[in-house]
mmCIF file of the N, C-alpha and C atoms, coordinates in Angstrom:
data_MODEL
# 
_entry.id   MODEL 
# 
loop_
_atom_site.group_PDB 
_atom_site.id 
_atom_site.type_symbol 
_atom_site.label_atom_id 
_atom_site.label_alt_id 
_atom_site.label_comp_id 
_atom_site.label_asym_id 
_atom_site.label_entity_id 
_atom_site.label_seq_id 
_atom_site.pdbx_PDB_ins_code 
_atom_site.Cartn_x 
_atom_site.Cartn_y 
_atom_site.Cartn_z 
_atom_site.occupancy 
_atom_site.B_iso_or_equiv 
_atom_site.pdbx_formal_charge 
_atom_site.auth_seq_id 
_atom_site.auth_comp_id 
_atom_site.auth_asym_id 
_atom_site.auth_atom_id 
_atom_site.pdbx_PDB_model_num 
ATOM 1   N N  . MET A 1 1  ? 87.522 75.672 -16.642 1.00 0.00 ? 1  MET A N  1 
ATOM 2   C CA . MET A 1 1  ? 86.478 75.036 -16.290 1.00 0.00 ? 1  MET A CA 1 
ATOM 3   C C  . MET A 1 1  ? 85.690 74.998 -15.122 1.00 0.00 ? 1  MET A C  1 
ATOM 4   N N  . THR A 1 2  ? 84.316 75.070 -15.202 1.00 0.00 ? 2  THR A N  1 
ATOM 5   C CA . THR A 1 2  ? 83.552 75.054 -14.105 1.00 0.00 ? 2  THR A CA 1 
ATOM 6   C C  . THR A 1 2  ? 83.398 73.340 -13.414 1.00 0.00 ? 2  THR A C  1 
ATOM 7   N N  . ASP A 1 3  ? 82.949 73.763 -12.293 1.00 0.00 ? 3  ASP A N  1 
ATOM 8   C CA . ASP A 1 3  ? 82.875 72.586 -11.599 1.00 0.00 ? 3  ASP A CA 1 
ATOM 9   C C  . ASP A 1 3  ? 81.991 71.215 -12.224 1.00 0.00 ? 3  ASP A C  1 
ATOM 10  N N  . LYS A 1 4  ? 80.983 71.778 -12.756 1.00 0.00 ? 4  LYS A N  1 
ATOM 11  C CA . LYS A 1 4  ? 79.927 70.949 -13.070 1.00 0.00 ? 4  LYS A CA 1 
ATOM 12  C C  . LYS A 1 4  ? 80.594 70.394 -14.514 1.00 0.00 ? 4  LYS A C  1 
ATOM 13  N N  . ALA A 1 5  ? 81.406 71.402 -15.588 1.00 0.00 ? 5  ALA A N  1 
ATOM 14  C CA . ALA A 1 5  ? 81.837 70.792 -16.556 1.00 0.00 ? 5  ALA A CA 1 
ATOM 15  C C  . ALA A 1 5  ? 83.102 69.757 -16.205 1.00 0.00 ? 5  ALA A C  1 
ATOM 16  N N  . LEU A 1 6  ? 83.675 69.949 -15.494 1.00 0.00 ? 6  LEU A N  1 
ATOM 17  C CA . LEU A 1 6  ? 84.688 68.880 -14.835 1.00 0.00 ? 6  LEU A CA 1 
ATOM 18  C C  . LEU A 1 6  ? 84.261 67.964 -14.303 1.00 0.00 ? 6  LEU A C  1 
ATOM 19  N N  . ALA A 1 7  ? 83.036 68.033 -13.800 1.00 0.00 ? 7  ALA A N  1 
ATOM 20  C CA . ALA A 1 7  ? 82.109 66.587 -12.904 1.00 0.00 ? 7  ALA A CA 1 
ATOM 21  C C  . ALA A 1 7  ? 81.807 65.835 -14.256 1.00 0.00 ? 7  ALA A C  1 
ATOM 22  N N  . LEU A 1 8  ? 81.466 66.482 -15.282 1.00 0.00 ? 8  LEU A N  1 
ATOM 23  C CA . LEU A 1 8  ? 80.974 65.791 -16.425 1.00 0.00 ? 8  LEU A CA 1 
ATOM 24  C C  . LEU A 1 8  ? 82.062 65.119 -17.301 1.00 0.00 ? 8  LEU A C  1 
ATOM 25  N N  . PHE A 1 9  ? 83.385 65.652 -17.524 1.00 0.00 ? 9  PHE A N  1 
ATOM 26  C CA . PHE A 1 9  ? 84.398 65.485 -18.285 1.00 0.00 ? 9  PHE A CA 1 
ATOM 27  C C  . PHE A 1 9  ? 85.160 64.426 -17.809 1.00 0.00 ? 9  PHE A C  1 
ATOM 28  N N  . ILE A 1 10 ? 85.575 64.181 -16.622 1.00 0.00 ? 10 ILE A N  1 
ATOM 29  C CA . ILE A 1 10 ? 86.089 62.988 -15.989 1.00 0.00 ? 10 ILE A CA 1 
ATOM 30  C C  . ILE A 1 10 ? 85.332 61.747 -16.184 1.00 0.00 ? 10 ILE A C  1 
ATOM 31  N N  . PRO A 1 11 ? 84.554 61.496 -15.805 1.00 0.00 ? 11 PRO A N  1 
ATOM 32  C CA . PRO A 1 11 ? 83.375 60.250 -16.177 1.00 0.00 ? 11 PRO A CA 1 
ATOM 33  C C  . PRO A 1 11 ? 83.524 59.904 -17.825 1.00 0.00 ? 11 PRO A C  1 
ATOM 34  N N  . MET A 1 12 ? 83.595 61.035 -18.465 1.00 0.00 ? 12 MET A N  1 
ATOM 35  C CA . MET A 1 12 ? 83.218 60.521 -19.666 1.00 0.00 ? 12 MET A CA 1 
ATOM 36  C C  . MET A 1 12 ? 84.651 60.110 -20.449 1.00 0.00 ? 12 MET A C  1 
ATOM 37  N N  . VAL A 1 13 ? 85.847 61.000 -20.181 1.00 0.00 ? 13 VAL A N  1 
ATOM 38  C CA . VAL A 1 13 ? 87.080 60.416 -20.618 1.00 0.00 ? 13 VAL A CA 1 
ATOM 39  C C  . VAL A 1 13 ? 87.632 58.868 -19.800 1.00 0.00 ? 13 VAL A C  1 
ATOM 40  N N  . SER A 1 14 ? 87.110 58.894 -18.597 1.00 0.00 ? 14 SER A N  1 
ATOM 41  C CA . SER A 1 14 ? 86.961 57.375 -18.172 1.00 0.00 ? 14 SER A CA 1 
ATOM 42  C C  . SER A 1 14 ? 86.490 56.104 -18.515 1.00 0.00 ? 14 SER A C  1 
ATOM 43  N N  . GLY A 1 15 ? 85.244 56.686 -19.037 1.00 0.00 ? 15 GLY A N  1 
ATOM 44  C CA . GLY A 1 15 ? 84.516 55.373 -19.865 1.00 0.00 ? 15 GLY A CA 1 
ATOM 45  C C  . GLY A 1 15 ? 84.980 55.302 -21.222 1.00 0.00 ? 15 GLY A C  1 
ATOM 46  N N  . MET A 1 16 ? 85.593 56.451 -21.977 1.00 0.00 ? 16 MET A N  1 
ATOM 47  C CA . MET A 1 16 ? 85.893 56.115 -23.000 1.00 0.00 ? 16 MET A CA 1 
ATOM 48  C C  . MET A 1 16 ? 87.251 55.295 -23.325 1.00 0.00 ? 16 MET A C  1 
ATOM 49  N N  . GLY A 1 17 ? 88.158 55.837 -22.009 1.00 0.00 ? 17 GLY A N  1 
ATOM 50  C CA . GLY A 1 17 ? 89.419 54.684 -21.859 1.00 0.00 ? 17 GLY A CA 1 
ATOM 51  C C  . GLY A 1 17 ? 89.173 53.166 -21.661 1.00 0.00 ? 17 GLY A C  1 
ATOM 52  N N  . LEU A 1 18 ? 88.162 53.270 -20.663 1.00 0.00 ? 18 LEU A N  1 
ATOM 53  C CA . LEU A 1 18 ? 87.687 51.757 -20.188 1.00 0.00 ? 18 LEU A CA 1 
ATOM 54  C C  . LEU A 1 18 ? 86.903 51.302 -21.429 1.00 0.00 ? 18 LEU A C  1 
ATOM 55  N N  . GLY A 1 19 ? 86.361 51.731 -22.344 1.00 0.00 ? 19 GLY A N  1 
ATOM 56  C CA . GLY A 1 19 ? 85.695 51.038 -23.502 1.00 0.00 ? 19 GLY A CA 1 
ATOM 57  C C  . GLY A 1 19 ? 86.839 50.725 -24.174 1.00 0.00 ? 19 GLY A C  1 
ATOM 58  N N  . PHE A 1 20 ? 87.690 51.491 -24.837 1.00 0.00 ? 20 PHE A N  1 
ATOM 59  C CA . PHE A 1 20 ? 88.958 51.585 -25.551 1.00 0.00 ? 20 PHE A CA 1 
ATOM 60  C C  . PHE A 1 20 ? 89.922 50.176 -25.030 1.00 0.00 ? 20 PHE A C  1 
ATOM 61  N N  . PHE A 1 21 ? 90.035 50.271 -23.602 1.00 0.00 ? 21 PHE A N  1 
ATOM 62  C CA . PHE A 1 21 ? 90.811 49.092 -23.359 1.00 0.00 ? 21 PHE A CA 1 
ATOM 63  C C  . PHE A 1 21 ? 89.852 47.808 -23.543 1.00 0.00 ? 21 PHE A C  1 
ATOM 64  N N  . ILE A 1 22 ? 88.572 47.556 -23.180 1.00 0.00 ? 22 ILE A N  1 
ATOM 65  C CA . ILE A 1 22 ? 87.681 46.327 -23.380 1.00 0.00 ? 22 ILE A CA 1 
ATOM 66  C C  . ILE A 1 22 ? 87.998 45.928 -24.735 1.00 0.00 ? 22 ILE A C  1 
ATOM 67  N N  . ALA A 1 23 ? 87.999 46.782 -25.821 1.00 0.00 ? 23 ALA A N  1 
ATOM 68  C CA . ALA A 1 23 ? 87.646 46.698 -26.844 1.00 0.00 ? 23 ALA A CA 1 
ATOM 69  C C  . ALA A 1 23 ? 89.141 45.855 -27.619 1.00 0.00 ? 23 ALA A C  1 
ATOM 70  N N  . VAL A 1 24 ? 90.225 46.423 -27.125 1.00 0.00 ? 24 VAL A N  1 
ATOM 71  C CA . VAL A 1 24 ? 91.438 45.978 -27.430 1.00 0.00 ? 24 VAL A CA 1 
ATOM 72  C C  . VAL A 1 24 ? 91.709 44.735 -26.828 1.00 0.00 ? 24 VAL A C  1 
ATOM 73  N N  . SER A 1 25 ? 91.401 44.285 -25.728 1.00 0.00 ? 25 SER A N  1 
ATOM 74  C CA . SER A 1 25 ? 91.090 43.205 -25.054 1.00 0.00 ? 25 SER A CA 1 
ATOM 75  C C  . SER A 1 25 ? 90.487 42.014 -25.960 1.00 0.00 ? 25 SER A C  1 
ATOM 76  N N  . GLY A 1 26 ? 89.414 42.608 -26.340 1.00 0.00 ? 26 GLY A N  1 
ATOM 77  C CA . GLY A 1 26 ? 88.571 41.633 -27.297 1.00 0.00 ? 26 GLY A CA 1 
ATOM 78  C C  . GLY A 1 26 ? 88.841 41.161 -28.477 1.00 0.00 ? 26 GLY A C  1 
ATOM 79  N N  . GLN A 1 27 ? 89.739 42.353 -28.812 1.00 0.00 ? 27 GLN A N  1 
ATOM 80  C CA . GLN A 1 27 ? 90.422 41.869 -30.165 1.00 0.00 ? 27 GLN A CA 1 
ATOM 81  C C  . GLN A 1 27 ? 91.398 40.763 -30.090 1.00 0.00 ? 27 GLN A C  1 
ATOM 82  N N  . ASN A 1 28 ? 92.266 40.765 -29.119 1.00 0.00 ? 28 ASN A N  1 
ATOM 83  C CA . ASN A 1 28 ? 93.396 40.132 -28.889 1.00 0.00 ? 28 ASN A CA 1 
ATOM 84  C C  . ASN A 1 28 ? 92.752 38.505 -28.446 1.00 0.00 ? 28 ASN A C  1 
ATOM 85  N N  . LEU A 1 29 ? 91.861 38.658 -27.797 1.00 0.00 ? 29 LEU A N  1 
ATOM 86  C CA . LEU A 1 29 ? 91.119 37.470 -27.588 1.00 0.00 ? 29 LEU A CA 1 
ATOM 87  C C  . LEU A 1 29 ? 90.492 36.559 -28.978 1.00 0.00 ? 29 LEU A C  1 
ATOM 88  N N  . MET A 1 30 ? 89.942 37.615 -29.874 1.00 0.00 ? 30 MET A N  1 
ATOM 89  C CA . MET A 1 30 ? 89.263 36.865 -31.166 1.00 0.00 ? 30 MET A CA 1 
ATOM 90  C C  . MET A 1 30 ? 90.799 36.467 -31.997 1.00 0.00 ? 30 MET A C  1 
ATOM 91  N N  . ASN A 1 31 ? 91.555 37.264 -31.745 1.00 0.00 ? 31 ASN A N  1 
ATOM 92  C CA . ASN A 1 31 ? 92.917 36.835 -32.753 1.00 0.00 ? 31 ASN A CA 1 
ATOM 93  C C  . ASN A 1 31 ? 93.410 35.540 -32.198 1.00 0.00 ? 31 ASN A C  1 
ATOM 94  N N  . PHE A 1 32 ? 93.366 35.535 -31.017 1.00 0.00 ? 32 PHE A N  1 
ATOM 95  C CA . PHE A 1 32 ? 93.781 34.088 -30.545 1.00 0.00 ? 32 PHE A CA 1 
ATOM 96  C C  . PHE A 1 32 ? 92.989 33.153 -30.909 1.00 0.00 ? 32 PHE A C  1 
ATOM 97  N N  . SER A 1 33 ? 91.536 33.223 -30.791 1.00 0.00 ? 33 SER A N  1 
ATOM 98  C CA . SER A 1 33 ? 90.709 32.197 -30.922 1.00 0.00 ? 33 SER A CA 1 
ATOM 99  C C  . SER A 1 33 ? 90.501 31.940 -32.440 1.00 0.00 ? 33 SER A C  1 
ATOM 100 N N  . ALA A 1 34 ? 90.965 32.892 -33.476 1.00 0.00 ? 34 ALA A N  1 
ATOM 101 C CA . ALA A 1 34 ? 91.117 32.438 -35.067 1.00 0.00 ? 34 ALA A CA 1 
ATOM 102 C C  . ALA A 1 34 ? 92.074 31.753 -35.404 1.00 0.00 ? 34 ALA A C  1 
ATOM 103 N N  . ALA A 1 35 ? 93.246 31.923 -34.511 1.00 0.00 ? 35 ALA A N  1 
ATOM 104 C CA . ALA A 1 35 ? 94.547 31.198 -34.859 1.00 0.00 ? 35 ALA A CA 1 
ATOM 105 C C  . ALA A 1 35 ? 94.632 29.715 -34.446 1.00 0.00 ? 35 ALA A C  1 
ATOM 106 N N  . GLN A 1 36 ? 93.557 29.591 -32.980 1.00 0.00 ? 36 GLN A N  1 
ATOM 107 C CA . GLN A 1 36 ? 93.482 28.142 -32.571 1.00 0.00 ? 36 GLN A CA 1 
ATOM 108 C C  . GLN A 1 36 ? 92.531 27.327 -33.371 1.00 0.00 ? 36 GLN A C  1 
ATOM 109 N N  . THR A 1 37 ? 91.476 28.318 -34.018 1.00 0.00 ? 37 THR A N  1 
ATOM 110 C CA . THR A 1 37 ? 90.605 27.545 -34.883 1.00 0.00 ? 37 THR A CA 1 
ATOM 111 C C  . THR A 1 37 ? 91.315 27.266 -36.261 1.00 0.00 ? 37 THR A C  1 
ATOM 112 N N  . CYS A 1 38 ? 91.944 27.944 -36.930 1.00 0.00 ? 38 CYS A N  1 
ATOM 113 C CA . CYS A 1 38 ? 92.823 27.964 -38.138 1.00 0.00 ? 38 CYS A CA 1 
ATOM 114 C C  . CYS A 1 38 ? 93.725 26.588 -37.947 1.00 0.00 ? 38 CYS A C  1 
ATOM 115 N N  . LYS A 1 39 ? 94.309 26.471 -36.838 1.00 0.00 ? 39 LYS A N  1 
ATOM 116 C CA . LYS A 1 39 ? 95.094 25.288 -36.621 1.00 0.00 ? 39 LYS A CA 1 
ATOM 117 C C  . LYS A 1 39 ? 94.562 24.042 -37.130 1.00 0.00 ? 39 LYS A C  1 
ATOM 118 N N  . LYS A 1 40 ? 93.139 23.947 -36.318 1.00 0.00 ? 40 LYS A N  1 
ATOM 119 C CA . LYS A 1 40 ? 92.092 22.833 -36.318 1.00 0.00 ? 40 LYS A CA 1 
ATOM 120 C C  . LYS A 1 40 ? 91.903 22.226 -37.860 1.00 0.00 ? 40 LYS A C  1 
ATOM 121 N N  . MET A 1 41 ? 91.704 23.404 -38.488 1.00 0.00 ? 41 MET A N  1 
ATOM 122 C CA . MET A 1 41 ? 91.024 23.169 -39.942 1.00 0.00 ? 41 MET A CA 1 
ATOM 123 C C  . MET A 1 41 ? 92.103 22.488 -40.960 1.00 0.00 ? 41 MET A C  1 
ATOM 124 N N  . PRO A 1 42 ? 91.482 21.866 -41.812 1.00 0.00 ? 42 PRO A N  1 
ATOM 125 C CA . PRO A 1 42 ? 92.443 21.268 -43.082 1.00 0.00 ? 42 PRO A CA 1 
ATOM 126 C C  . PRO A 1 42 ? 93.439 22.518 -43.735 1.00 0.00 ? 42 PRO A C  1 
ATOM 127 N N  . ASP A 1 43 ? 94.585 21.676 -44.445 1.00 0.00 ? 43 ASP A N  1 
ATOM 128 C CA . ASP A 1 43 ? 95.644 22.740 -44.915 1.00 0.00 ? 43 ASP A CA 1 
ATOM 129 C C  . ASP A 1 43 ? 94.998 23.751 -45.852 1.00 0.00 ? 43 ASP A C  1 
ATOM 130 N N  . TYR A 1 44 ? 94.057 23.516 -46.588 1.00 0.00 ? 44 TYR A N  1 
ATOM 131 C CA . TYR A 1 44 ? 93.458 24.626 -47.558 1.00 0.00 ? 44 TYR A CA 1 
ATOM 132 C C  . TYR A 1 44 ? 92.814 25.826 -46.669 1.00 0.00 ? 44 TYR A C  1 
ATOM 133 N N  . HIS A 1 45 ? 93.030 26.186 -45.364 1.00 0.00 ? 45 HIS A N  1 
ATOM 134 C CA . HIS A 1 45 ? 92.794 27.338 -44.920 1.00 0.00 ? 45 HIS A CA 1 
ATOM 135 C C  . HIS A 1 45 ? 94.118 28.066 -44.483 1.00 0.00 ? 45 HIS A C  1 
ATOM 136 N N  . ARG A 1 46 ? 94.037 29.435 -44.732 1.00 0.00 ? 46 ARG A N  1 
ATOM 137 C CA . ARG A 1 46 ? 95.139 30.425 -44.045 1.00 0.00 ? 46 ARG A CA 1 
ATOM 138 C C  . ARG A 1 46 ? 94.810 31.434 -43.185 1.00 0.00 ? 46 ARG A C  1 
ATOM 139 N N  . LEU A 1 47 ? 95.630 31.311 -42.398 1.00 0.00 ? 47 LEU A N  1 
ATOM 140 C CA . LEU A 1 47 ? 95.499 32.516 -41.097 1.00 0.00 ? 47 LEU A CA 1 
ATOM 141 C C  . LEU A 1 47 ? 95.870 33.650 -41.941 1.00 0.00 ? 47 LEU A C  1 
ATOM 142 N N  . VAL A 1 48 ? 95.052 34.722 -41.930 1.00 0.00 ? 48 VAL A N  1 
ATOM 143 C CA . VAL A 1 48 ? 95.152 36.151 -42.525 1.00 0.00 ? 48 VAL A CA 1 
ATOM 144 C C  . VAL A 1 48 ? 95.533 37.069 -41.632 1.00 0.00 ? 48 VAL A C  1 
ATOM 145 N N  . THR A 1 49 ? 96.380 38.126 -41.802 1.00 0.00 ? 49 THR A N  1 
ATOM 146 C CA . THR A 1 49 ? 96.127 39.346 -40.895 1.00 0.00 ? 49 THR A CA 1 
ATOM 147 C C  . THR A 1 49 ? 95.839 40.482 -41.703 1.00 0.00 ? 49 THR A C  1 
ATOM 148 N N  . TYR A 1 50 ? 94.980 41.210 -41.326 1.00 0.00 ? 50 TYR A N  1 
ATOM 149 C CA . TYR A 1 50 ? 94.321 42.548 -41.741 1.00 0.00 ? 50 TYR A CA 1 
ATOM 150 C C  . TYR A 1 50 ? 94.779 43.981 -40.577 1.00 0.00 ? 50 TYR A C  1 
ATOM 151 N N  . THR A 1 51 ? 94.613 44.734 -41.144 1.00 0.00 ? 51 THR A N  1 
ATOM 152 C CA . THR A 1 51 ? 94.937 45.906 -40.080 1.00 0.00 ? 51 THR A CA 1 
ATOM 153 C C  . THR A 1 51 ? 93.417 46.760 -39.935 1.00 0.00 ? 51 THR A C  1 
ATOM 154 N N  . SER A 1 52 ? 93.245 46.968 -38.689 1.00 0.00 ? 52 SER A N  1 
ATOM 155 C CA . SER A 1 52 ? 91.718 47.717 -38.338 1.00 0.00 ? 52 SER A CA 1 
ATOM 156 C C  . SER A 1 52 ? 91.946 48.585 -37.568 1.00 0.00 ? 52 SER A C  1 
ATOM 157 N N  . PHE A 1 53 ? 90.746 49.117 -37.179 1.00 0.00 ? 53 PHE A N  1 
ATOM 158 C CA . PHE A 1 53 ? 91.013 50.307 -36.493 1.00 0.00 ? 53 PHE A CA 1 
ATOM 159 C C  . PHE A 1 53 ? 91.720 50.053 -34.898 1.00 0.00 ? 53 PHE A C  1 
ATOM 160 N N  . LEU A 1 54 ? 91.531 48.854 -34.394 1.00 0.00 ? 54 LEU A N  1 
ATOM 161 C CA . LEU A 1 54 ? 92.113 48.346 -32.961 1.00 0.00 ? 54 LEU A CA 1 
ATOM 162 C C  . LEU A 1 54 ? 93.412 47.734 -32.886 1.00 0.00 ? 54 LEU A C  1 
ATOM 163 N N  . GLY A 1 55 ? 94.060 47.917 -34.519 1.00 0.00 ? 55 GLY A N  1 
ATOM 164 C CA . GLY A 1 55 ? 95.197 47.185 -34.649 1.00 0.00 ? 55 GLY A CA 1 
ATOM 165 C C  . GLY A 1 55 ? 95.142 46.011 -35.554 1.00 0.00 ? 55 GLY A C  1 
ATOM 166 N N  . ASP A 1 56 ? 95.881 45.036 -35.574 1.00 0.00 ? 56 ASP A N  1 
ATOM 167 C CA . ASP A 1 56 ? 95.895 43.724 -36.602 1.00 0.00 ? 56 ASP A CA 1 
ATOM 168 C C  . ASP A 1 56 ? 94.977 42.990 -36.050 1.00 0.00 ? 56 ASP A C  1 
ATOM 169 N N  . SER A 1 57 ? 94.275 42.599 -36.830 1.00 0.00 ? 57 SER A N  1 
ATOM 170 C CA . SER A 1 57 ? 93.195 41.280 -37.006 1.00 0.00 ? 57 SER A CA 1 
ATOM 171 C C  . SER A 1 57 ? 93.463 40.134 -37.540 1.00 0.00 ? 57 SER A C  1 
ATOM 172 N N  . LYS A 1 58 ? 92.986 38.977 -37.111 1.00 0.00 ? 58 LYS A N  1 
ATOM 173 C CA . LYS A 1 58 ? 93.665 37.784 -37.775 1.00 0.00 ? 58 LYS A CA 1 
ATOM 174 C C  . LYS A 1 58 ? 91.914 37.175 -37.982 1.00 0.00 ? 58 LYS A C  1 
ATOM 175 N N  . ALA A 1 59 ? 91.801 36.609 -39.175 1.00 0.00 ? 59 ALA A N  1 
ATOM 176 C CA . ALA A 1 59 ? 90.864 35.553 -39.680 1.00 0.00 ? 59 ALA A CA 1 
ATOM 177 C C  . ALA A 1 59 ? 91.375 34.279 -40.557 1.00 0.00 ? 59 ALA A C  1 
ATOM 178 N N  . CYS A 1 60 ? 90.762 33.147 -40.031 1.00 0.00 ? 60 CYS A N  1 
ATOM 179 C CA . CYS A 1 60 ? 90.708 32.201 -40.903 1.00 0.00 ? 60 CYS A CA 1 
ATOM 180 C C  . CYS A 1 60 ? 90.251 32.090 -42.265 1.00 0.00 ? 60 CYS A C  1 
ATOM 181 N N  . MET A 1 61 ? 91.117 32.045 -43.265 1.00 0.00 ? 61 MET A N  1 
ATOM 182 C CA . MET A 1 61 ? 90.248 32.136 -44.810 1.00 0.00 ? 61 MET A CA 1 
ATOM 183 C C  . MET A 1 61 ? 90.452 30.765 -45.695 1.00 0.00 ? 61 MET A C  1 
ATOM 184 N N  . HIS A 1 62 ? 89.460 30.569 -46.427 1.00 0.00 ? 62 HIS A N  1 
ATOM 185 C CA . HIS A 1 62 ? 89.928 29.272 -47.462 1.00 0.00 ? 62 HIS A CA 1 
ATOM 186 C C  . HIS A 1 62 ? 90.544 29.755 -48.400 1.00 0.00 ? 62 HIS A C  1 
ATOM 187 N N  . VAL A 1 63 ? 91.573 29.316 -48.955 1.00 0.00 ? 63 VAL A N  1 
ATOM 188 C CA . VAL A 1 63 ? 92.070 29.627 -50.173 1.00 0.00 ? 63 VAL A CA 1 
ATOM 189 C C  . VAL A 1 63 ? 91.631 30.147 -51.010 1.00 0.00 ? 63 VAL A C  1 
ATOM 190 N N  . ARG A 1 64 ? 90.391 29.351 -51.339 1.00 0.00 ? 64 ARG A N  1 
ATOM 191 C CA . ARG A 1 64 ? 89.435 29.667 -52.644 1.00 0.00 ? 64 ARG A CA 1 
ATOM 192 C C  . ARG A 1 64 ? 89.590 31.637 -52.592 1.00 0.00 ? 64 ARG A C  1 
ATOM 193 N N  . TYR A 1 65 ? 89.626 32.090 -51.466 1.00 0.00 ? 65 TYR A N  1 
ATOM 194 C CA . TYR A 1 65 ? 88.977 33.810 -51.512 1.00 0.00 ? 65 TYR A CA 1 
ATOM 195 C C  . TYR A 1 65 ? 90.324 34.419 -51.282 1.00 0.00 ? 65 TYR A C  1 
ATOM 196 N N  . LEU A 1 66 ? 91.594 33.584 -51.423 1.00 0.00 ? 66 LEU A N  1 
ATOM 197 C CA . LEU A 1 66 ? 92.683 34.665 -51.296 1.00 0.00 ? 66 LEU A CA 1 
ATOM 198 C C  . LEU A 1 66 ? 93.113 34.621 -52.974 1.00 0.00 ? 66 LEU A C  1 
ATOM 199 N N  . ALA A 1 67 ? 93.912 35.802 -53.480 1.00 0.00 ? 67 ALA A N  1 
ATOM 200 C CA . ALA A 1 67 ? 94.194 35.758 -54.652 1.00 0.00 ? 67 ALA A CA 1 
ATOM 201 C C  . ALA A 1 67 ? 96.038 35.420 -54.214 1.00 0.00 ? 67 ALA A C  1 
ATOM 202 N N  . ASN A 1 68 ? 96.369 34.050 -54.791 1.00 0.00 ? 68 ASN A N  1 
ATOM 203 C CA . ASN A 1 68 ? 97.496 33.498 -54.291 1.00 0.00 ? 68 ASN A CA 1 
ATOM 204 C C  . ASN A 1 68 ? 98.349 33.903 -55.651 1.00 0.00 ? 68 ASN A C  1 
# 
């Protein structure tokens, strides 16, 4: 690799790593928020978990939209 290519490669990889870390941290915060919100709602709401690109995601859903 030339010096110029290396000078462009290192910031790009660092930025991707930092962006991924921020996205995963944000997903964890959203999961916590969904769990807390769902606890406050009536009994006909359920906390559901689904798999996404960043790992497991959680959402609070009304039982009407779930196939029991």
